[in-house]
PyMOL Python script that loads the backbone (N, CA, C, O; Angstrom):
from pymol import cmd

cmd.read_pdbstr("""\
ATOM      1  N   MET A   1    -102.895 138.740  33.465  1.00  0.00           N
ATOM      2  CA  MET A   1    -102.266 140.037  33.398  1.00  0.00           C
ATOM      3  C   MET A   1    -102.513 140.694  32.039  1.00  0.00           C
ATOM      4  O   MET A   1    -102.724 141.904  31.961  1.00  0.00           O
ATOM      5  N   ILE A   2    -102.487 139.908  30.985  1.00  0.00           N
ATOM      6  CA  ILE A   2    -102.733 140.461  29.653  1.00  0.00           C
ATOM      7  C   ILE A   2    -104.153 140.992  29.561  1.00  0.00           C
ATOM      8  O   ILE A   2    -104.382 142.085  29.043  1.00  0.00           O
ATOM      9  N   ALA A   3    -105.094 140.225  30.059  1.00  0.00           N
ATOM     10  CA  ALA A   3    -106.492 140.656  30.019  1.00  0.00           C
ATOM     11  C   ALA A   3    -106.680 141.971  30.772  1.00  0.00           C
ATOM     12  O   ALA A   3    -107.390 142.860  30.304  1.00  0.00           O
ATOM     13  N   GLU A   4    -106.054 142.094  31.922  1.00  0.00           N
ATOM     14  CA  GLU A   4    -106.141 143.344  32.680  1.00  0.00           C
ATOM     15  C   GLU A   4    -105.528 144.499  31.906  1.00  0.00           C
ATOM     16  O   GLU A   4    -106.054 145.612  31.909  1.00  0.00           O
ATOM     17  N   HIS A   5    -104.428 144.229  31.253  1.00  0.00           N
ATOM     18  CA  HIS A   5    -103.718 145.274  30.506  1.00  0.00           C
ATOM     19  C   HIS A   5    -104.558 145.827  29.352  1.00  0.00           C
ATOM     20  O   HIS A   5    -104.502 147.021  29.057  1.00  0.00           O
ATOM     21  N   VAL A   6    -105.328 144.964  28.706  1.00  0.00           N
ATOM     22  CA  VAL A   6    -106.143 145.406  27.562  1.00  0.00           C
ATOM     23  C   VAL A   6    -107.627 145.561  27.934  1.00  0.00           C
ATOM     24  O   VAL A   6    -108.478 145.765  27.068  1.00  0.00           O
ATOM     25  N   TYR A   7    -107.914 145.461  29.228  1.00  0.00           N
ATOM     26  CA  TYR A   7    -109.266 145.670  29.758  1.00  0.00           C
ATOM     27  C   TYR A   7    -110.303 144.719  29.152  1.00  0.00           C
ATOM     28  O   TYR A   7    -111.408 145.128  28.798  1.00  0.00           O
ATOM     29  N   LEU A   8    -109.927 143.457  29.041  1.00  0.00           N
ATOM     30  CA  LEU A   8    -110.842 142.426  28.560  1.00  0.00           C
ATOM     31  C   LEU A   8    -110.880 141.282  29.570  1.00  0.00           C
ATOM     32  O   LEU A   8    -109.967 141.121  30.380  1.00  0.00           O
ATOM     33  N   HIS A   9    -111.931 140.507  29.511  1.00  0.00           N
ATOM     34  CA  HIS A   9    -112.078 139.358  30.400  1.00  0.00           C
ATOM     35  C   HIS A   9    -111.096 138.260  29.958  1.00  0.00           C
ATOM     36  O   HIS A   9    -110.937 138.035  28.758  1.00  0.00           O
ATOM     37  N   PRO A  10    -110.441 137.578  30.898  1.00  0.00           N
ATOM     38  CA  PRO A  10    -109.487 136.531  30.532  1.00  0.00           C
ATOM     39  C   PRO A  10    -110.079 135.436  29.635  1.00  0.00           C
ATOM     40  O   PRO A  10    -109.414 134.939  28.726  1.00  0.00           O
ATOM     41  N   GLN A  11    -111.318 135.077  29.901  1.00  0.00           N
ATOM     42  CA  GLN A  11    -111.959 134.044  29.084  1.00  0.00           C
ATOM     43  C   GLN A  11    -112.131 134.527  27.635  1.00  0.00           C
ATOM     44  O   GLN A  11    -111.980 133.746  26.696  1.00  0.00           O
ATOM     45  N   TYR A  12    -112.439 135.789  27.465  1.00  0.00           N
ATOM     46  CA  TYR A  12    -112.588 136.351  26.128  1.00  0.00           C
ATOM     47  C   TYR A  12    -111.251 136.349  25.390  1.00  0.00           C
ATOM     48  O   TYR A  12    -111.200 136.046  24.198  1.00  0.00           O
ATOM     49  N   ILE A  13    -110.185 136.682  26.085  1.00  0.00           N
ATOM     50  CA  ILE A  13    -108.850 136.639  25.480  1.00  0.00           C
ATOM     51  C   ILE A  13    -108.552 135.216  25.004  1.00  0.00           C
ATOM     52  O   ILE A  13    -108.024 135.016  23.910  1.00  0.00           O
ATOM     53  N   GLY A  14    -108.893 134.236  25.833  1.00  0.00           N
ATOM     54  CA  GLY A  14    -108.689 132.830  25.466  1.00  0.00           C
ATOM     55  C   GLY A  14    -109.469 132.451  24.222  1.00  0.00           C
ATOM     56  O   GLY A  14    -108.957 131.740  23.357  1.00  0.00           O
ATOM     57  N   GLN A  15    -110.698 132.920  24.127  1.00  0.00           N
ATOM     58  CA  GLN A  15    -111.522 132.626  22.946  1.00  0.00           C
ATOM     59  C   GLN A  15    -110.942 133.286  21.700  1.00  0.00           C
ATOM     60  O   GLN A  15    -110.951 132.695  20.620  1.00  0.00           O
ATOM     61  N   LEU A  16    -110.437 134.510  21.846  1.00  0.00           N
ATOM     62  CA  LEU A  16    -109.812 135.192  20.708  1.00  0.00           C
ATOM     63  C   LEU A  16    -108.591 134.422  20.194  1.00  0.00           C
ATOM     64  O   LEU A  16    -108.411 134.254  18.988  1.00  0.00           O
ATOM     65  N   PHE A  17    -107.769 133.966  21.118  1.00  0.00           N
ATOM     66  CA  PHE A  17    -106.597 133.189  20.721  1.00  0.00           C
ATOM     67  C   PHE A  17    -107.013 131.947  19.953  1.00  0.00           C
ATOM     68  O   PHE A  17    -106.455 131.642  18.898  1.00  0.00           O
ATOM     69  N   LYS A  18    -107.987 131.238  20.482  1.00  0.00           N
ATOM     70  CA  LYS A  18    -108.444 129.998  19.849  1.00  0.00           C
ATOM     71  C   LYS A  18    -109.011 130.285  18.460  1.00  0.00           C
ATOM     72  O   LYS A  18    -108.756 129.534  17.519  1.00  0.00           O
ATOM     73  N   THR A  19    -109.773 131.359  18.327  1.00  0.00           N
ATOM     74  CA  THR A  19    -110.381 131.706  17.051  1.00  0.00           C
ATOM     75  C   THR A  19    -109.349 132.183  16.038  1.00  0.00           C
ATOM     76  O   THR A  19    -109.343 131.736  14.891  1.00  0.00           O
ATOM     77  N   GLU A  20    -108.483 133.086  16.461  1.00  0.00           N
ATOM     78  CA  GLU A  20    -107.539 133.720  15.534  1.00  0.00           C
ATOM     79  C   GLU A  20    -106.299 132.874  15.243  1.00  0.00           C
ATOM     80  O   GLU A  20    -105.800 132.876  14.118  1.00  0.00           O
ATOM     81  N   LEU A  21    -105.802 132.156  16.244  1.00  0.00           N
ATOM     82  CA  LEU A  21    -104.554 131.418  16.074  1.00  0.00           C
ATOM     83  C   LEU A  21    -104.739 129.905  16.080  1.00  0.00           C
ATOM     84  O   LEU A  21    -103.783 129.154  15.885  1.00  0.00           O
ATOM     85  N   ASN A  22    -105.967 129.468  16.303  1.00  0.00           N
ATOM     86  CA  ASN A  22    -106.301 128.047  16.318  1.00  0.00           C
ATOM     87  C   ASN A  22    -105.477 127.279  17.358  1.00  0.00           C
ATOM     88  O   ASN A  22    -105.130 126.117  17.150  1.00  0.00           O
ATOM     89  N   GLN A  23    -105.172 127.934  18.464  1.00  0.00           N
ATOM     90  CA  GLN A  23    -104.500 127.288  19.582  1.00  0.00           C
ATOM     91  C   GLN A  23    -104.830 128.050  20.859  1.00  0.00           C
ATOM     92  O   GLN A  23    -105.216 129.219  20.824  1.00  0.00           O
ATOM     93  N   THR A  24    -104.671 127.372  21.974  1.00  0.00           N
ATOM     94  CA  THR A  24    -104.957 128.032  23.239  1.00  0.00           C
ATOM     95  C   THR A  24    -103.813 128.991  23.592  1.00  0.00           C
ATOM     96  O   THR A  24    -102.715 128.900  23.043  1.00  0.00           O
ATOM     97  N   PHE A  25    -104.096 129.903  24.512  1.00  0.00           N
ATOM     98  CA  PHE A  25    -103.074 130.845  24.964  1.00  0.00           C
ATOM     99  C   PHE A  25    -101.901 130.091  25.582  1.00  0.00           C
ATOM    100  O   PHE A  25    -100.742 130.429  25.343  1.00  0.00           O
ATOM    101  N   THR A  26    -102.211 129.065  26.383  1.00  0.00           N
ATOM    102  CA  THR A  26    -101.165 128.257  27.015  1.00  0.00           C
ATOM    103  C   THR A  26    -100.295 127.573  25.973  1.00  0.00           C
ATOM    104  O   THR A  26     -99.072 127.554  26.107  1.00  0.00           O
ATOM    105  N   ASP A  27    -100.908 127.009  24.933  1.00  0.00           N
ATOM    106  CA  ASP A  27    -100.143 126.364  23.862  1.00  0.00           C
ATOM    107  C   ASP A  27     -99.263 127.372  23.128  1.00  0.00           C
ATOM    108  O   ASP A  27     -98.135 127.057  22.751  1.00  0.00           O
ATOM    109  N   TYR A  28     -99.775 128.570  22.928  1.00  0.00           N
ATOM    110  CA  TYR A  28     -99.015 129.630  22.270  1.00  0.00           C
ATOM    111  C   TYR A  28     -97.771 129.981  23.084  1.00  0.00           C
ATOM    112  O   TYR A  28     -96.668 130.058  22.544  1.00  0.00           O
ATOM    113  N   ILE A  29     -97.960 130.193  24.385  1.00  0.00           N
ATOM    114  CA  ILE A  29     -96.836 130.548  25.258  1.00  0.00           C
ATOM    115  C   ILE A  29     -95.828 129.402  25.316  1.00  0.00           C
ATOM    116  O   ILE A  29     -94.621 129.634  25.244  1.00  0.00           O
ATOM    117  N   THR A  30     -96.311 128.182  25.443  1.00  0.00           N
ATOM    118  CA  THR A  30     -95.415 127.024  25.475  1.00  0.00           C
ATOM    119  C   THR A  30     -94.594 126.947  24.204  1.00  0.00           C
ATOM    120  O   THR A  30     -93.386 126.715  24.254  1.00  0.00           O
ATOM    121  N   ASN A  31     -95.244 127.142  23.058  1.00  0.00           N
ATOM    122  CA  ASN A  31     -94.542 127.100  21.776  1.00  0.00           C
ATOM    123  C   ASN A  31     -93.451 128.159  21.699  1.00  0.00           C
ATOM    124  O   ASN A  31     -92.341 127.873  21.251  1.00  0.00           O
ATOM    125  N   LYS A  32     -93.757 129.372  22.129  1.00  0.00           N
ATOM    126  CA  LYS A  32     -92.770 130.459  22.113  1.00  0.00           C
ATOM    127  C   LYS A  32     -91.591 130.144  23.030  1.00  0.00           C
ATOM    128  O   LYS A  32     -90.436 130.382  22.674  1.00  0.00           O
ATOM    129  N   ARG A  33     -91.890 129.611  24.203  1.00  0.00           N
ATOM    130  CA  ARG A  33     -90.821 129.276  25.154  1.00  0.00           C
ATOM    131  C   ARG A  33     -89.923 128.166  24.620  1.00  0.00           C
ATOM    132  O   ARG A  33     -88.702 128.230  24.761  1.00  0.00           O
ATOM    133  N   ILE A  34     -90.523 127.153  24.011  1.00  0.00           N
ATOM    134  CA  ILE A  34     -89.736 126.039  23.475  1.00  0.00           C
ATOM    135  C   ILE A  34     -88.885 126.503  22.292  1.00  0.00           C
ATOM    136  O   ILE A  34     -87.736 126.084  22.158  1.00  0.00           O
ATOM    137  N   LYS A  35     -89.433 127.355  21.444  1.00  0.00           N
ATOM    138  CA  LYS A  35     -88.652 127.911  20.325  1.00  0.00           C
ATOM    139  C   LYS A  35     -87.449 128.700  20.850  1.00  0.00           C
ATOM    140  O   LYS A  35     -86.351 128.604  20.301  1.00  0.00           O
ATOM    141  N   TYR A  36     -87.662 129.478  21.913  1.00  0.00           N
ATOM    142  CA  TYR A  36     -86.570 130.234  22.509  1.00  0.00           C
ATOM    143  C   TYR A  36     -85.531 129.286  23.116  1.00  0.00           C
ATOM    144  O   TYR A  36     -84.328 129.518  22.998  1.00  0.00           O
ATOM    145  N   ALA A  37     -85.999 128.228  23.758  1.00  0.00           N
ATOM    146  CA  ALA A  37     -85.090 127.231  24.337  1.00  0.00           C
ATOM    147  C   ALA A  37     -84.264 126.568  23.233  1.00  0.00           C
ATOM    148  O   ALA A  37     -83.067 126.344  23.409  1.00  0.00           O
ATOM    149  N   GLN A  38     -84.888 126.254  22.108  1.00  0.00           N
ATOM    150  CA  GLN A  38     -84.154 125.664  20.989  1.00  0.00           C
ATOM    151  C   GLN A  38     -83.048 126.612  20.520  1.00  0.00           C
ATOM    152  O   GLN A  38     -81.931 126.181  20.234  1.00  0.00           O
ATOM    153  N   LYS A  39     -83.363 127.879  20.444  1.00  0.00           N
ATOM    154  CA  LYS A  39     -82.373 128.883  20.044  1.00  0.00           C
ATOM    155  C   LYS A  39     -81.207 128.894  21.026  1.00  0.00           C
ATOM    156  O   LYS A  39     -80.045 128.896  20.621  1.00  0.00           O
ATOM    157  N   LEU A  40     -81.526 128.899  22.322  1.00  0.00           N
ATOM    158  CA  LEU A  40     -80.472 128.888  23.337  1.00  0.00           C
ATOM    159  C   LEU A  40     -79.623 127.625  23.255  1.00  0.00           C
ATOM    160  O   LEU A  40     -78.404 127.682  23.411  1.00  0.00           O
ATOM    161  N   LEU A  41     -80.262 126.494  23.012  1.00  0.00           N
ATOM    162  CA  LEU A  41     -79.524 125.240  22.903  1.00  0.00           C
ATOM    163  C   LEU A  41     -78.611 125.230  21.680  1.00  0.00           C
ATOM    164  O   LEU A  41     -77.534 124.634  21.707  1.00  0.00           O
ATOM    165  N   ARG A  42     -79.046 125.891  20.611  1.00  0.00           N
ATOM    166  CA  ARG A  42     -78.224 125.973  19.396  1.00  0.00           C
ATOM    167  C   ARG A  42     -77.068 126.944  19.551  1.00  0.00           C
ATOM    168  O   ARG A  42     -75.962 126.672  19.086  1.00  0.00           O
ATOM    169  N   GLN A  43     -77.313 128.071  20.199  1.00  0.00           N
ATOM    170  CA  GLN A  43     -76.365 129.180  20.168  1.00  0.00           C
ATOM    171  C   GLN A  43     -75.509 129.351  21.418  1.00  0.00           C
ATOM    172  O   GLN A  43     -74.600 130.182  21.435  1.00  0.00           O
ATOM    173  N   THR A  44     -75.788 128.575  22.465  1.00  0.00           N
ATOM    174  CA  THR A  44     -75.019 128.725  23.699  1.00  0.00           C
ATOM    175  C   THR A  44     -74.564 127.358  24.201  1.00  0.00           C
ATOM    176  O   THR A  44     -74.936 126.314  23.666  1.00  0.00           O
ATOM    177  N   HIS A  45     -73.763 127.405  25.225  1.00  0.00           N
ATOM    178  CA  HIS A  45     -73.335 126.179  25.904  1.00  0.00           C
ATOM    179  C   HIS A  45     -73.912 126.127  27.316  1.00  0.00           C
ATOM    180  O   HIS A  45     -73.351 125.485  28.203  1.00  0.00           O
ATOM    181  N   LEU A  46     -75.032 126.807  27.510  1.00  0.00           N
ATOM    182  CA  LEU A  46     -75.696 126.807  28.814  1.00  0.00           C
ATOM    183  C   LEU A  46     -76.161 125.408  29.182  1.00  0.00           C
ATOM    184  O   LEU A  46     -76.465 124.592  28.312  1.00  0.00           O
ATOM    185  N   LYS A  47     -76.211 125.147  30.460  1.00  0.00           N
ATOM    186  CA  LYS A  47     -76.737 123.868  30.943  1.00  0.00           C
ATOM    187  C   LYS A  47     -78.250 123.867  30.746  1.00  0.00           C
ATOM    188  O   LYS A  47     -78.878 124.922  30.647  1.00  0.00           O
ATOM    189  N   VAL A  48     -78.820 122.676  30.692  1.00  0.00           N
ATOM    190  CA  VAL A  48     -80.247 122.539  30.419  1.00  0.00           C
ATOM    191  C   VAL A  48     -81.080 123.265  31.475  1.00  0.00           C
ATOM    192  O   VAL A  48     -82.071 123.911  31.134  1.00  0.00           O
ATOM    193  N   TYR A  49     -80.703 123.173  32.730  1.00  0.00           N
ATOM    194  CA  TYR A  49     -81.491 123.865  33.760  1.00  0.00           C
ATOM    195  C   TYR A  49     -81.410 125.382  33.591  1.00  0.00           C
ATOM    196  O   TYR A  49     -82.357 126.088  33.938  1.00  0.00           O
ATOM    197  N   GLU A  50     -80.297 125.891  33.065  1.00  0.00           N
ATOM    198  CA  GLU A  50     -80.181 127.326  32.803  1.00  0.00           C
ATOM    199  C   GLU A  50     -81.070 127.739  31.629  1.00  0.00           C
ATOM    200  O   GLU A  50     -81.707 128.792  31.658  1.00  0.00           O
ATOM    201  N   VAL A  51     -81.103 126.896  30.600  1.00  0.00           N
ATOM    202  CA  VAL A  51     -81.981 127.146  29.453  1.00  0.00           C
ATOM    203  C   VAL A  51     -83.433 127.131  29.916  1.00  0.00           C
ATOM    204  O   VAL A  51     -84.234 127.962  29.488  1.00  0.00           O
ATOM    205  N   ALA A  52     -83.767 126.198  30.779  1.00  0.00           N
ATOM    206  CA  ALA A  52     -85.132 126.116  31.315  1.00  0.00           C
ATOM    207  C   ALA A  52     -85.498 127.410  32.028  1.00  0.00           C
ATOM    208  O   ALA A  52     -86.570 127.969  31.794  1.00  0.00           O
ATOM    209  N   GLN A  53     -84.621 127.884  32.889  1.00  0.00           N
ATOM    210  CA  GLN A  53     -84.894 129.115  33.639  1.00  0.00           C
ATOM    211  C   GLN A  53     -85.036 130.311  32.706  1.00  0.00           C
ATOM    212  O   GLN A  53     -85.955 131.114  32.866  1.00  0.00           O
ATOM    213  N   LEU A  54     -84.142 130.437  31.742  1.00  0.00           N
ATOM    214  CA  LEU A  54     -84.197 131.567  30.815  1.00  0.00           C
ATOM    215  C   LEU A  54     -85.417 131.504  29.900  1.00  0.00           C
ATOM    216  O   LEU A  54     -85.853 132.522  29.361  1.00  0.00           O
ATOM    217  N   SER A  55     -85.961 130.306  29.732  1.00  0.00           N
ATOM    218  CA  SER A  55     -87.150 130.124  28.895  1.00  0.00           C
ATOM    219  C   SER A  55     -88.445 130.296  29.678  1.00  0.00           C
ATOM    220  O   SER A  55     -89.534 130.187  29.116  1.00  0.00           O
ATOM    221  N   GLY A  56     -88.329 130.563  30.966  1.00  0.00           N
ATOM    222  CA  GLY A  56     -89.516 130.838  31.764  1.00  0.00           C
ATOM    223  C   GLY A  56     -90.018 129.683  32.599  1.00  0.00           C
ATOM    224  O   GLY A  56     -91.141 129.737  33.100  1.00  0.00           O
ATOM    225  N   TYR A  57     -89.225 128.640  32.766  1.00  0.00           N
ATOM    226  CA  TYR A  57     -89.639 127.479  33.554  1.00  0.00           C
ATOM    227  C   TYR A  57     -88.877 127.430  34.867  1.00  0.00           C
ATOM    228  O   TYR A  57     -87.652 127.545  34.884  1.00  0.00           O
ATOM    229  N   LYS A  58     -89.590 127.262  35.950  1.00  0.00           N
ATOM    230  CA  LYS A  58     -88.957 127.150  37.268  1.00  0.00           C
ATOM    231  C   LYS A  58     -88.404 125.748  37.487  1.00  0.00           C
ATOM    232  O   LYS A  58     -87.404 125.565  38.182  1.00  0.00           O
ATOM    233  N   SER A  59     -89.060 124.766  36.891  1.00  0.00           N
ATOM    234  CA  SER A  59     -88.667 123.371  37.070  1.00  0.00           C
ATOM    235  C   SER A  59     -88.004 122.848  35.793  1.00  0.00           C
ATOM    236  O   SER A  59     -88.621 122.831  34.728  1.00  0.00           O
ATOM    237  N   ALA A  60     -86.756 122.427  35.909  1.00  0.00           N
ATOM    238  CA  ALA A  60     -86.055 121.858  34.757  1.00  0.00           C
ATOM    239  C   ALA A  60     -86.722 120.554  34.319  1.00  0.00           C
ATOM    240  O   ALA A  60     -86.771 120.249  33.128  1.00  0.00           O
ATOM    241  N   LYS A  61     -87.228 119.794  35.272  1.00  0.00           N
ATOM    242  CA  LYS A  61     -87.893 118.525  34.945  1.00  0.00           C
ATOM    243  C   LYS A  61     -89.147 118.783  34.099  1.00  0.00           C
ATOM    244  O   LYS A  61     -89.377 118.108  33.096  1.00  0.00           O
ATOM    245  N   HIS A  62     -89.942 119.754  34.510  1.00  0.00           N
ATOM    246  CA  HIS A  62     -91.144 120.101  33.751  1.00  0.00           C
ATOM    247  C   HIS A  62     -90.760 120.596  32.348  1.00  0.00           C
ATOM    248  O   HIS A  62     -91.389 120.226  31.356  1.00  0.00           O
ATOM    249  N   PHE A  63     -89.733 121.426  32.283  1.00  0.00           N
ATOM    250  CA  PHE A  63     -89.242 121.922  31.004  1.00  0.00           C
ATOM    251  C   PHE A  63     -88.838 120.759  30.088  1.00  0.00           C
ATOM    252  O   PHE A  63     -89.207 120.734  28.913  1.00  0.00           O
ATOM    253  N   MET A  64     -88.088 119.810  30.623  1.00  0.00           N
ATOM    254  CA  MET A  64     -87.624 118.690  29.797  1.00  0.00           C
ATOM    255  C   MET A  64     -88.799 117.847  29.300  1.00  0.00           C
ATOM    256  O   MET A  64     -88.779 117.357  28.170  1.00  0.00           O
ATOM    257  N   THR A  65     -89.809 117.678  30.131  1.00  0.00           N
ATOM    258  CA  THR A  65     -90.998 116.922  29.720  1.00  0.00           C
ATOM    259  C   THR A  65     -91.718 117.639  28.574  1.00  0.00           C
ATOM    260  O   THR A  65     -92.059 117.018  27.568  1.00  0.00           O
ATOM    261  N   LEU A  66     -91.948 118.944  28.729  1.00  0.00           N
ATOM    262  CA  LEU A  66     -92.619 119.708  27.674  1.00  0.00           C
ATOM    263  C   LEU A  66     -91.781 119.761  26.398  1.00  0.00           C
ATOM    264  O   LEU A  66     -92.311 119.636  25.293  1.00  0.00           O
ATOM    265  N   PHE A  67     -90.480 119.946  26.556  1.00  0.00           N
ATOM    266  CA  PHE A  67     -89.588 120.006  25.401  1.00  0.00           C
ATOM    267  C   PHE A  67     -89.689 118.716  24.595  1.00  0.00           C
ATOM    268  O   PHE A  67     -89.812 118.754  23.371  1.00  0.00           O
ATOM    269  N   LYS A  68     -89.637 117.575  25.281  1.00  0.00           N
ATOM    270  CA  LYS A  68     -89.723 116.294  24.579  1.00  0.00           C
ATOM    271  C   LYS A  68     -91.077 116.122  23.890  1.00  0.00           C
ATOM    272  O   LYS A  68     -91.145 115.585  22.784  1.00  0.00           O
ATOM    273  N   GLN A  69     -92.154 116.572  24.537  1.00  0.00           N
ATOM    274  CA  GLN A  69     -93.483 116.484  23.918  1.00  0.00           C
ATOM    275  C   GLN A  69     -93.552 117.325  22.651  1.00  0.00           C
ATOM    276  O   GLN A  69     -94.118 116.893  21.646  1.00  0.00           O
ATOM    277  N   GLU A  70     -92.980 118.521  22.695  1.00  0.00           N
ATOM    278  CA  GLU A  70     -93.065 119.452  21.569  1.00  0.00           C
ATOM    279  C   GLU A  70     -92.087 119.123  20.448  1.00  0.00           C
ATOM    280  O   GLU A  70     -92.434 119.231  19.271  1.00  0.00           O
ATOM    281  N   VAL A  71     -90.870 118.723  20.802  1.00  0.00           N
ATOM    282  CA  VAL A  71     -89.799 118.557  19.812  1.00  0.00           C
ATOM    283  C   VAL A  71     -89.590 117.094  19.428  1.00  0.00           C
ATOM    284  O   VAL A  71     -89.100 116.802  18.337  1.00  0.00           O
ATOM    285  N   GLY A  72     -89.960 116.179  20.316  1.00  0.00           N
ATOM    286  CA  GLY A  72     -89.798 114.766  20.016  1.00  0.00           C
ATOM    287  C   GLY A  72     -88.487 114.188  20.519  1.00  0.00           C
ATOM    288  O   GLY A  72     -88.192 113.017  20.278  1.00  0.00           O
ATOM    289  N   MET A  73     -87.701 114.995  21.213  1.00  0.00           N
ATOM    290  CA  MET A  73     -86.450 114.536  21.815  1.00  0.00           C
ATOM    291  C   MET A  73     -86.143 115.422  23.013  1.00  0.00           C
ATOM    292  O   MET A  73     -86.699 116.511  23.153  1.00  0.00           O
ATOM    293  N   THR A  74     -85.262 114.950  23.867  1.00  0.00           N
ATOM    294  CA  THR A  74     -84.899 115.729  25.042  1.00  0.00           C
ATOM    295  C   THR A  74     -84.011 116.900  24.617  1.00  0.00           C
ATOM    296  O   THR A  74     -83.470 116.897  23.512  1.00  0.00           O
ATOM    297  N   PRO A  75     -83.860 117.895  25.482  1.00  0.00           N
ATOM    298  CA  PRO A  75     -82.973 119.015  25.147  1.00  0.00           C
ATOM    299  C   PRO A  75     -81.535 118.560  24.842  1.00  0.00           C
ATOM    300  O   PRO A  75     -80.891 119.093  23.937  1.00  0.00           O
ATOM    301  N   ILE A  76     -81.045 117.588  25.591  1.00  0.00           N
ATOM    302  CA  ILE A  76     -79.684 117.089  25.344  1.00  0.00           C
ATOM    303  C   ILE A  76     -79.611 116.409  23.984  1.00  0.00           C
ATOM    304  O   ILE A  76     -78.662 116.635  23.233  1.00  0.00           O
ATOM    305  N   GLN A  77     -80.601 115.578  23.657  1.00  0.00           N
ATOM    306  CA  GLN A  77     -80.627 114.932  22.340  1.00  0.00           C
ATOM    307  C   GLN A  77     -80.717 115.972  21.233  1.00  0.00           C
ATOM    308  O   GLN A  77     -80.076 115.834  20.191  1.00  0.00           O
ATOM    309  N   TYR A  78     -81.516 117.020  21.462  1.00  0.00           N
ATOM    310  CA  TYR A  78     -81.648 118.090  20.477  1.00  0.00           C
ATOM    311  C   TYR A  78     -80.301 118.749  20.234  1.00  0.00           C
ATOM    312  O   TYR A  78     -79.904 118.948  19.086  1.00  0.00           O
ATOM    313  N   ARG A  79     -79.603 119.084  21.296  1.00  0.00           N
ATOM    314  CA  ARG A  79     -78.297 119.737  21.153  1.00  0.00           C
ATOM    315  C   ARG A  79     -77.306 118.819  20.451  1.00  0.00           C
ATOM    316  O   ARG A  79     -76.522 119.277  19.619  1.00  0.00           O
ATOM    317  N   GLN A  80     -77.330 117.536  20.774  1.00  0.00           N
ATOM    318  CA  GLN A  80     -76.416 116.578  20.156  1.00  0.00           C
ATOM    319  C   GLN A  80     -76.717 116.369  18.676  1.00  0.00           C
ATOM    320  O   GLN A  80     -75.827 116.017  17.901  1.00  0.00           O
ATOM    321  N   SER A  81     -77.968 116.585  18.287  1.00  0.00           N
ATOM    322  CA  SER A  81     -78.356 116.359  16.888  1.00  0.00           C
ATOM    323  C   SER A  81     -77.932 117.496  15.969  1.00  0.00           C
ATOM    324  O   SER A  81     -78.033 117.377  14.748  1.00  0.00           O
ATOM    325  N   LEU A  82     -77.455 118.605  16.547  1.00  0.00           N
ATOM    326  CA  LEU A  82     -77.076 119.756  15.743  1.00  0.00           C
ATOM    327  C   LEU A  82     -75.727 119.564  15.080  1.00  0.00           C
ATOM    328  O   LEU A  82     -75.260 120.449  14.362  1.00  0.00           O
TER     329      LEU A  82
END
""", "prot")
cmd.dss("prot")
cmd.show_as("cartoon", "prot")
cmd.util.cbc("prot")
cmd.orient("prot")
């Protein structure tokens, strides 16, 4: 959708991200979503599946797996560590 919006080929957008930000577009989006989830976990009392949904994940299980890969602990452990 982004490529269509700026009238560029999706593969070219991917190459630009890799060149300019030294990460893939998918990694960039994942990082932004996890940062937002961390904020929600710090500032709200929402359940983990609600944080997952608000962060753009349909599957809470997938969200928890990615969160642990990125942060090094589960969302519940992260909240408890605050």
